[in-house]
C-alpha positions in Angstrom: -29.3 -5.1 -154.0 -29.9 -6.7 -150.6 -26.2 -6.2 -149.5 -26.6 -2.5 -150.5 -29.7 -2.2 -148.4 -27.9 -3.8 -145.4 -25.0 -1.3 -145.8 -27.5 1.6 -146.0 -29.3 0.5 -142.8 -26.0 0.1 -141.0 -25.0 3.7 -142.0 -28.2 5.2 -140.5 -27.9 5.7 -136.7 -31.8 5.6 -136.5 -31.9 2.0 -137.9 -30.6 -1.3 -136.7 -30.0 -4.3 -139.0 -30.9 -7.4 -136.9 -31.3 -10.1 -139.5 -30.7 -11.0 -143.2 -32.0 -13.9 -145.1 -30.9 -15.4 -148.4 -31.1 -19.2 -148.9 -28.4 -19.1 -151.6 -26.0 -17.1 -149.4 -26.7 -18.5 -145.9 -23.9 -18.3 -143.4 -22.2 -15.3 -145.1 -21.9 -12.1 -143.1 -23.5 -9.0 -144.5 -23.6 -5.7 -142.7 -22.3 -7.4 -139.5 -25.2 -9.9 -139.5 -24.9 -13.6 -140.4 -27.3 -14.4 -143.3 -29.9 -17.0 -142.5 -31.5 -19.4 -144.9 -35.2 -19.0 -143.7 -37.6 -16.1 -143.3 -38.3 -17.6 -139.8 -35.1 -15.9 -138.7 -36.9 -12.5 -138.9 -39.3 -13.6 -136.2 -36.5 -15.1 -134.1 -34.6 -11.7 -134.4 -37.8 -9.9 -133.4 -37.8 -7.7 -136.5 -40.3 -4.9 -136.8 -39.9 -4.3 -140.5 -38.5 -6.4 -143.4 -37.4 -5.2 -146.8 -37.9 -8.0 -149.3 -35.6 -7.9 -152.3 -36.8 -11.2 -153.7 -38.9 -12.1 -156.7 -42.6 -11.7 -156.8 -43.2 -15.4 -156.4 -40.9 -15.6 -153.4 -42.5 -12.6 -151.8 -45.9 -14.3 -152.1 -44.5 -17.1 -149.9 -42.6 -14.7 -147.5 -45.3 -12.1 -146.8 -47.8 -14.5 -145.2 -45.1 -15.8 -142.9 -44.0 -12.3 -141.9 -47.6 -11.1 -141.4 -48.2 -14.2 -139.2 -45.5 -12.9 -136.9 -46.7 -9.3 -136.9 -43.8 -8.1 -139.0 -44.4 -5.2 -141.4 
């Protein structure tokens, strides 16, 4: 599902894919972006918005990190 979202973002001229995170697929390239292992990559890439396609338990860990960096 995440790879599909990356392709959809790349297909829309109004959007820009700047980071992707998947600890189990780190170092792969999806949608022209190298997949990182940590959600900290979103802050490093200065993301404005993150779409989280994880599990509810993973999202509970990810959301506070993202909010701490001012990421929607």
